[in-house]
C-alpha positions as CSV (number, residue, x, y, z in Angstrom):
1,X,37.6,-29.1,-47.5
2,X,33.9,-28.9,-46.5
3,X,32.3,-25.6,-47.4
4,X,30.1,-24.2,-44.7
5,X,26.9,-22.5,-45.9
6,X,26.3,-19.2,-44.3
7,X,22.8,-17.8,-43.9
8,X,22.5,-14.2,-44.8
9,X,20.5,-12.0,-42.6
10,X,17.5,-10.4,-44.4
11,X,18.1,-6.8,-45.3
12,X,15.2,-5.8,-43.2
13,X,16.8,-6.5,-39.9
14,X,20.1,-4.5,-40.4
15,X,18.1,-1.8,-42.1
16,X,15.8,-1.4,-39.0
17,X,18.8,-1.4,-36.7
18,X,20.6,1.2,-38.7
19,X,17.6,3.5,-38.9
20,X,17.0,3.1,-35.2
21,X,20.6,4.0,-34.4
22,X,20.4,7.1,-36.6
23,X,17.1,8.1,-35.0
24,X,18.6,7.7,-31.5
25,X,21.6,9.8,-32.5
26,X,19.5,12.6,-34.0
27,X,17.1,12.7,-31.1
28,X,20.0,12.8,-28.6
29,X,21.5,15.8,-30.5
30,X,18.2,17.6,-30.4
31,X,18.0,17.3,-26.6
32,X,15.6,14.4,-26.2
33,X,18.1,12.1,-24.5
34,X,16.1,12.0,-21.2
35,X,13.0,11.0,-23.2
36,X,14.9,8.2,-24.9
37,X,16.2,7.0,-21.5
38,X,12.7,7.0,-20.1
39,X,11.4,5.1,-23.2
40,X,14.2,2.5,-22.7
41,X,12.9,1.9,-19.2
42,X,9.1,2.3,-19.8
43,X,8.7,0.2,-23.0
44,X,10.1,-3.1,-21.5
45,X,8.0,-2.5,-18.4
46,X,4.9,-2.1,-20.4
47,X,5.6,-5.2,-22.4
48,X,6.1,-7.2,-19.2
49,X,2.8,-5.9,-17.8
50,X,0.9,-6.6,-21.0
51,X,2.0,-10.2,-20.9
52,X,1.1,-10.6,-17.2
53,X,-1.0,-7.9,-15.5
54,X,0.0,-9.0,-12.0
55,X,3.4,-7.3,-12.7
56,X,1.5,-4.0,-12.9
57,X,0.2,-4.5,-9.4
58,X,3.8,-5.3,-8.2
59,X,5.0,-2.1,-9.9
60,X,2.2,-0.2,-8.1
61,X,3.3,-1.6,-4.8
62,X,6.9,-0.6,-5.4
63,X,6.2,2.9,-6.6
64,X,3.5,4.1,-4.2
65,X,5.9,5.2,-1.4
66,X,7.7,7.5,-3.9
67,X,4.7,9.4,-5.1
68,X,5.5,12.2,-2.7
69,X,8.6,13.1,-4.6
70,X,6.4,14.6,-7.3
71,X,6.1,17.6,-4.9
72,X,9.7,18.5,-6.0
73,X,8.8,18.6,-9.7
74,X,6.8,20.9,-12.0
75,X,4.9,18.1,-13.7
76,X,1.3,18.7,-14.8
77,X,-1.8,17.3,-13.1
78,X,-1.8,14.2,-15.4
79,X,1.5,13.0,-13.9
80,X,-0.1,13.0,-10.4
81,X,-2.8,10.6,-11.6
82,X,-0.3,7.8,-12.5
83,X,-1.7,5.6,-9.7
84,X,-5.2,5.8,-11.0
85,X,-4.1,5.2,-14.6
86,X,-2.0,2.2,-13.7
87,X,-4.8,0.7,-11.5
88,X,-7.5,1.0,-14.2
89,X,-5.0,-0.1,-16.9
90,X,-4.1,-3.3,-15.0
91,X,-7.8,-4.1,-14.4
92,X,-8.5,-3.6,-18.2
93,X,-5.6,-5.9,-19.1
94,X,-7.1,-8.7,-16.9
95,X,-10.0,-9.0,-19.4
96,X,-7.6,-9.7,-22.2
97,X,-5.2,-11.9,-20.2
98,X,-4.4,-15.4,-21.3
99,X,-6.7,-18.0,-19.7
100,X,-3.9,-19.8,-17.9
101,X,-3.1,-16.7,-15.8
102,X,-6.7,-15.9,-14.9
103,X,-8.4,-17.2,-11.9
104,X,-10.9,-20.1,-12.0
105,X,-14.3,-18.7,-13.1
106,X,-16.3,-21.0,-10.8
107,X,-14.8,-19.5,-7.5
108,X,-17.3,-18.1,-5.0
109,X,-16.9,-14.5,-4.0
110,X,-16.1,-14.0,-0.3
111,X,-19.2,-13.4,1.8
112,X,-18.1,-10.0,2.9
113,X,-18.4,-8.9,-0.8
114,X,-22.1,-8.7,-0.3
115,X,-21.7,-6.2,2.6
116,X,-19.3,-4.3,0.4
117,X,-21.9,-4.2,-2.4
118,X,-24.5,-2.9,0.1
119,X,-22.1,-0.2,1.4
120,X,-21.4,0.9,-2.2
121,X,-25.1,1.2,-2.9
122,X,-25.6,3.4,0.1
123,X,-22.6,5.6,-0.8
124,X,-23.8,5.9,-4.5
125,X,-27.3,6.9,-3.4
126,X,-25.8,9.5,-1.0
127,X,-23.5,10.8,-3.7
128,X,-26.5,11.4,-6.0
129,X,-27.6,14.2,-3.7
130,X,-24.1,15.7,-3.1
131,X,-22.3,18.3,-5.2
132,X,-20.5,16.8,-8.2
133,X,-16.9,17.1,-7.2
134,X,-17.6,16.2,-3.6
135,X,-19.4,13.0,-4.7
136,X,-16.7,12.1,-7.1
137,X,-13.8,12.4,-4.6
138,X,-15.8,10.9,-1.8
139,X,-16.5,7.8,-3.8
140,X,-12.9,7.6,-4.8
141,X,-11.8,7.6,-1.2
142,X,-14.1,4.8,-0.3
143,X,-14.0,2.5,-3.3
144,X,-11.7,3.4,-6.2
145,X,-8.9,1.0,-5.3
146,X,-11.3,-1.9,-4.9
147,X,-10.5,-2.0,-8.7
148,X,-7.0,-3.4,-7.8
149,X,-8.6,-6.1,-5.6
150,X,-10.9,-7.0,-8.5
151,X,-7.9,-7.1,-10.8
152,X,-6.1,-9.5,-8.4
153,X,-9.3,-11.6,-8.2
154,X,-9.4,-11.9,-12.0
155,X,-5.6,-12.6,-12.3
156,X,-4.3,-13.8,-8.9
157,X,-0.8,-13.6,-7.7
158,X,0.9,-17.0,-7.8
159,X,3.1,-18.0,-4.8
160,X,6.3,-16.4,-6.1
161,X,4.5,-13.1,-6.7
162,X,3.1,-13.2,-3.2
163,X,6.7,-13.7,-2.1
164,X,7.7,-10.7,-4.2
165,X,5.1,-8.6,-2.5
166,X,6.7,-9.2,0.8
167,X,10.2,-8.6,-0.6
168,X,9.2,-5.3,-2.1
169,X,7.6,-4.1,1.1
170,X,10.8,-5.0,3.0
171,X,13.2,-3.4,0.5
172,X,11.2,-0.2,0.0
173,X,10.5,0.1,3.7
174,X,14.2,0.0,4.5
175,X,15.0,2.6,1.8
176,X,12.3,5.0,3.0
177,X,13.3,4.5,6.7
178,X,16.9,5.4,6.0
179,X,15.8,8.6,4.2
180,X,13.4,9.4,7.0
181,X,16.1,9.2,9.6
182,X,18.4,11.2,7.3
183,X,15.9,14.0,7.3
184,X,16.5,14.5,11.0
185,X,20.1,15.2,10.1
186,X,19.4,17.3,7.0
187,X,17.1,19.6,8.9
188,X,13.9,21.3,8.1
189,X,15.4,24.5,6.7
190,X,17.4,22.6,4.1
191,X,14.4,20.6,3.2
192,X,12.4,23.8,2.8
193,X,15.0,25.1,0.4
194,X,14.5,21.9,-1.7
195,X,10.8,22.8,-2.2
196,X,9.0,21.2,0.8
197,X,6.3,23.5,2.3
198,X,5.9,24.5,5.9
199,X,2.7,23.1,7.5
200,X,2.2,20.5,4.8
201,X,5.2,18.3,4.4
202,X,7.3,20.1,7.0
203,X,5.7,19.6,10.4
204,X,7.1,19.7,13.9
205,X,6.3,18.3,17.2
206,X,7.9,20.5,19.8
207,X,11.5,21.1,18.6
208,X,11.6,17.9,16.5
209,X,10.9,17.6,12.7
210,X,8.4,14.8,11.9
211,X,10.1,12.6,9.4
212,X,8.0,12.1,6.2
213,X,10.7,10.5,4.0
214,X,9.6,10.1,0.3
215,X,5.9,10.6,1.2
216,X,3.9,13.8,1.2
217,X,3.3,13.9,5.0
218,X,4.4,12.1,8.1
219,X,1.1,10.2,8.5
220,X,1.4,7.9,5.4
221,X,5.1,7.3,6.2
222,X,4.3,6.2,9.7
223,X,1.4,3.9,8.6
224,X,3.5,2.5,5.8
225,X,6.2,1.5,8.3
226,X,3.5,-0.1,10.4
227,X,2.5,-2.3,7.4
228,X,6.1,-3.2,6.6
229,X,6.9,-4.1,10.2
230,X,3.8,-6.3,10.7
231,X,4.2,-8.1,7.4
232,X,8.0,-8.5,7.7
233,X,7.9,-9.8,11.2
234,X,5.1,-12.3,10.4
235,X,6.7,-13.8,7.3
236,X,10.3,-13.7,8.6
237,X,9.3,-15.5,11.9
238,X,7.9,-18.3,9.7
239,X,11.2,-18.7,7.8
240,X,14.0,-17.4,10.1
241,X,16.8,-19.2,8.3
242,X,16.2,-17.4,5.0
243,X,18.6,-14.7,4.0
244,X,15.8,-12.2,3.5
245,X,14.5,-12.8,7.0
246,X,18.0,-12.3,8.5
247,X,18.4,-9.0,6.6
248,X,14.9,-7.9,7.8
249,X,15.7,-8.6,11.4
250,X,18.9,-6.6,11.0
251,X,16.9,-3.7,9.6
252,X,14.2,-3.7,12.3
253,X,16.1,-1.1,14.5
254,X,16.2,1.3,11.5
255,X,12.5,0.8,10.8
256,X,11.7,1.3,14.5
257,X,13.8,4.5,14.8
258,X,12.2,5.9,11.6
259,X,8.7,5.1,12.9
260,X,9.5,6.9,16.2
261,X,10.5,10.1,14.5
262,X,7.3,10.3,12.4
263,X,5.6,11.1,15.7
264,X,2.5,9.4,14.3
265,X,1.1,7.9,17.5
266,X,-1.6,6.0,15.5
267,X,1.2,4.2,13.7
268,X,2.9,3.4,17.0
269,X,-0.4,2.0,18.4
270,X,-1.2,0.1,15.2
271,X,2.2,-1.6,15.2
272,X,1.9,-2.6,18.8
273,X,-1.6,-4.1,18.2
274,X,-0.5,-5.9,15.1
275,X,2.6,-7.5,16.8
276,X,0.5,-8.5,19.8
277,X,-2.0,-10.2,17.5
278,X,0.9,-12.1,15.9
279,X,2.3,-13.0,19.3
280,X,-1.0,-14.5,20.6
281,X,-2.1,-15.9,17.2
282,X,0.9,-17.4,15.6
283,X,4.4,-16.5,16.9
284,X,4.3,-16.6,20.7
285,X,8.0,-15.9,20.9
286,X,7.2,-12.3,20.0
287,X,6.0,-11.8,23.6
288,X,9.7,-11.9,24.7
289,X,10.3,-8.8,22.5
290,X,8.3,-6.6,24.9
291,X,11.3,-6.2,27.3
292,X,13.5,-5.3,24.4
293,X,11.1,-2.5,23.4
294,X,11.1,-1.2,27.0
295,X,14.9,-1.2,27.1
296,X,15.1,0.5,23.7
297,X,12.7,3.2,24.9
298,X,15.2,4.1,27.6
299,X,17.6,5.3,24.9
300,X,15.1,7.8,23.4
301,X,15.8,11.5,24.1
302,X,14.3,12.6,27.3
303,X,12.6,15.7,28.4
304,X,11.3,17.6,25.4
305,X,11.0,14.4,23.3
306,X,8.7,12.7,25.7
307,X,6.7,15.8,26.3
308,X,6.3,16.3,22.6
309,X,5.6,12.7,21.7
310,X,2.9,12.2,24.4
311,X,1.3,15.6,24.5
312,X,-2.5,15.0,25.1
313,X,-3.5,18.3,23.5
314,X,-4.2,16.7,20.0
315,X,-6.4,13.9,21.4
316,X,-8.3,16.4,23.6
317,X,-8.9,18.6,20.6
318,X,-10.3,15.6,18.6
319,X,-12.6,14.4,21.3
320,X,-13.9,17.9,21.8
321,X,-14.7,18.1,18.1
322,X,-16.6,14.8,18.2
323,X,-18.6,15.9,21.2
324,X,-19.6,19.2,19.6
325,X,-20.9,17.5,16.5
326,X,-22.9,14.7,17.9
327,X,-26.0,16.6,17.1
328,X,-25.2,16.1,13.4
329,X,-26.3,12.4,13.6
330,X,-29.5,13.4,15.3
331,X,-30.3,16.0,12.7
332,X,-29.2,14.0,9.7
333,X,-29.3,10.2,10.5
334,X,-28.8,9.4,6.8
335,X,-25.6,11.5,6.7
336,X,-24.4,14.7,5.2
337,X,-23.5,13.1,1.9
338,X,-20.6,11.2,0.4
339,X,-17.3,13.3,0.7
340,X,-18.8,15.9,3.0
341,X,-15.8,15.8,5.4
342,X,-12.1,15.3,5.4
343,X,-9.7,15.4,2.5
344,X,-12.4,14.6,-0.1
345,X,-14.2,17.8,0.7
346,X,-11.0,19.9,0.6
347,X,-9.9,18.3,-2.7
348,X,-13.4,18.9,-4.2
349,X,-13.3,22.6,-3.2
350,X,-9.9,23.0,-4.8
351,X,-11.0,21.2,-8.0
352,X,-14.0,23.4,-8.3
353,X,-11.9,26.5,-8.0
354,X,-9.4,25.2,-10.5
355,X,-5.7,24.6,-9.6
356,X,-2.5,23.1,-10.8
357,X,-0.3,20.8,-8.7
358,X,2.8,22.6,-9.9
359,X,1.5,25.9,-8.6
360,X,-0.7,24.7,-5.8
361,X,-0.5,26.4,-2.4
362,X,-2.7,24.5,0.0
363,X,-4.9,26.8,2.1
364,X,-3.7,27.3,5.7
365,X,-7.3,27.6,6.9
366,X,-9.1,24.3,6.6
367,X,-11.9,24.2,4.1
368,X,-13.5,21.2,5.8
369,X,-14.0,19.4,9.1
370,X,-11.4,16.7,9.6
371,X,-13.0,14.1,12.1
372,X,-9.6,12.3,12.7
373,X,-11.8,9.2,13.3
374,X,-12.8,7.0,10.3
375,X,-15.9,5.8,12.0
376,X,-17.1,9.3,12.8
377,X,-16.4,10.3,9.2
378,X,-18.5,7.4,7.8
379,X,-21.3,8.2,10.3
380,X,-21.3,11.9,9.3
381,X,-21.3,11.1,5.5
382,X,-23.3,7.9,5.2
383,X,-25.3,8.0,8.4
384,X,-26.1,5.3,10.9
385,X,-26.8,2.7,8.1
386,X,-23.4,3.4,6.4
387,X,-21.5,3.2,9.7
388,X,-23.2,-0.2,10.6
389,X,-22.3,-1.6,7.1
390,X,-18.7,-0.4,7.4
391,X,-18.3,-2.0,10.8
392,X,-19.9,-5.2,9.5
393,X,-17.5,-5.1,6.5
394,X,-14.3,-4.8,8.5
395,X,-15.3,-7.3,11.1
396,X,-16.4,-9.9,8.5
397,X,-13.1,-9.4,6.6
398,X,-11.2,-10.1,9.9
399,X,-13.2,-13.2,10.7
400,X,-12.8,-14.4,7.1
401,X,-9.0,-13.9,7.2
402,X,-8.8,-16.0,10.3
403,X,-10.7,-18.8,8.6
404,X,-8.3,-18.7,5.7
405,X,-5.3,-18.8,8.0
406,X,-6.6,-22.1,9.4
407,X,-6.6,-23.6,5.8
408,X,-3.1,-22.7,4.8
409,X,0.4,-23.1,6.1
410,X,4.0,-22.2,5.3
411,X,4.6,-18.9,3.6
412,X,1.0,-18.3,2.8
413,X,-0.1,-19.0,6.3
414,X,2.3,-16.4,7.7
415,X,1.1,-13.9,5.0
416,X,-2.6,-14.4,6.0
417,X,-1.7,-14.0,9.6
418,X,0.1,-10.7,8.7
419,X,-3.1,-9.6,7.0
420,X,-5.2,-10.4,10.1
421,X,-2.8,-8.4,12.3
422,X,-2.8,-5.5,9.8
423,X,-6.6,-5.6,9.6
424,X,-7.0,-5.5,13.4
425,X,-4.4,-2.6,13.5
426,X,-6.3,-0.6,11.0
427,X,-9.6,-1.1,12.9
428,X,-8.0,0.2,16.1
429,X,-6.1,3.1,14.4
430,X,-9.3,4.2,12.7
431,X,-10.5,5.3,16.1
432,X,-8.0,8.1,16.1
433,X,-7.3,8.6,12.4
434,X,-9.2,8.7,9.1
435,X,-6.9,5.9,8.1
436,X,-8.5,4.9,4.8
437,X,-8.2,8.5,3.6
438,X,-4.4,8.5,4.1
439,X,-2.9,7.7,0.7
440,X,-1.4,5.3,-0.2
441,X,-2.7,3.1,2.7
442,X,-6.1,2.8,1.0
443,X,-4.3,1.2,-2.0
444,X,-2.2,-1.1,0.1
445,X,-5.3,-2.2,2.1
446,X,-7.3,-3.3,-1.0
447,X,-4.2,-4.9,-2.6
448,X,-3.7,-7.0,0.5
449,X,-7.4,-7.9,0.5
450,X,-7.1,-9.0,-3.1
451,X,-4.0,-11.1,-2.4
452,X,-5.6,-12.9,0.6
453,X,-8.9,-13.4,-1.3
454,X,-7.2,-15.6,-3.9
455,X,-5.1,-17.8,-1.5
456,X,-7.9,-20.0,-0.1
457,X,-9.4,-21.0,-3.5
458,X,-6.0,-21.9,-4.8
459,X,-5.4,-24.2,-1.8
460,X,-8.8,-25.9,-2.2
461,X,-8.3,-26.8,-5.8
462,X,-4.6,-27.6,-5.5
463,X,-3.8,-25.0,-8.1
464,X,-0.2,-25.2,-9.4
465,X,2.1,-22.9,-7.5
466,X,5.7,-21.9,-7.5
467,X,6.0,-22.3,-3.8
468,X,4.4,-25.6,-2.5
469,X,2.2,-25.1,0.5
470,X,4.4,-27.0,2.9
471,X,6.4,-26.2,6.0
472,X,8.4,-23.0,5.9
473,X,11.7,-25.0,5.6
474,X,10.4,-26.6,2.4
475,X,8.5,-23.6,1.0
476,X,11.4,-22.5,-1.2
477,X,12.8,-25.8,-2.3
478,X,12.6,-27.0,-5.9
479,X,9.5,-29.0,-6.7
480,X,11.5,-31.8,-8.2
481,X,14.0,-32.0,-5.3
482,X,12.5,-31.1,-1.9
483,X,15.4,-32.6,0.0
484,X,17.9,-29.9,-0.9
485,X,20.6,-28.5,1.3
486,X,18.5,-25.4,2.2
487,X,15.9,-22.9,1.2
488,X,16.0,-21.8,-2.5
489,X,14.2,-19.3,-4.6
490,X,11.0,-20.6,-6.2
491,X,11.4,-21.7,-9.8
492,X,9.3,-19.9,-12.5
493,X,5.9,-21.6,-12.8
494,X,5.0,-22.8,-16.3
495,X,1.3,-23.7,-17.0
496,X,0.7,-27.4,-18.0
497,X,1.3,-28.0,-21.6
498,X,3.3,-24.8,-22.1
């Protein structure tokens, strides 16, 4: 009989496991079970992000829509800063990332980055003459989340991660849309009993509640749905046979109804502009969807709904405010200072007086002038020069995205087309809204810019990618067998020599 030698485990391993089990049991009995559960989730996530910072950006994309749920908690101010902590942490990790997951160091920055640098210089000089908190929050509104775009430039998404970006938007968009519609059934009085405040989260248009879902207000919810619809339609039209695309098409009515009940007319306008851009730029079949939208509008509640949805009083109030303050530009052509208007001014006033998010009661009387027009806001704060630089920035980014769209095809081509549509939509919406002041749309904007900025260099150098840049029907086939029976998920990319 042949004796089989058995290797004994070193005492260290079972000893550590035993002590860990005892520690878990003791902490659970002491009432720290929730902390242990949180650690069981957070620690693996942190390990994953440490090994690949791009996962931190994907986590940020997935969690941003749920930031508004913090309103229902009593967490301290530090918990509300999780977005800023995650963004700066991811950027810091890119400097310690492995060389194989970093971008090529010899890439040329997009030309619009020079305009961005000039705009930053103007804003910083303006902030130097503004009160401390006003300058701090003003610069944050304009530029803080460019750090995420920089992180993506240093450690770009590969093709599979760009695909995950789309999937996350679709999935989270559907979840928030379902909850937004459910709020119409739950009712504003029940929501108020849960902890939502009148005049802040709870807003009405006529007799109707404006759905806000998991966001803090209806406006970010509406603009988020605008982004989801534009990106989802652009990518799904490019690969209609994929299961994800079919599920998205099936969810479009839910997304549309949720968007309608936000009563955010800027989001309605932006969605229409974005889809029209896609129709004339890439997917002409979308033109045939116009009659479907007209037919669907016939099923909307009549009477009070139409009166509430298209009441011109709000627009008249805004235009009157712009006309009354035109003399500001004549008296201060260099602007009133960074953060002098809008949410930045209000937040600065609250910070200066000292407050806690858990006990915060936002003032009913406005502490600032809200222009409801991003271009007017920039002109008031940074003057004529700042406004000219901002317009030059967004126009150059749009032109730049169209050039990239002509260099790529397949999944990436549809994604860049979606960015162009979203960019044009934001430019139009900014005429009636301070769009880039509506969190988290400022974060999504710069994330999208960072993703698109790294697509063209990868194509030019034929960088390895999990999804070959081929026709949509081949985009998700295996690299070693492109003649498969149908679309497949991309295989995990391994760097050469790994």
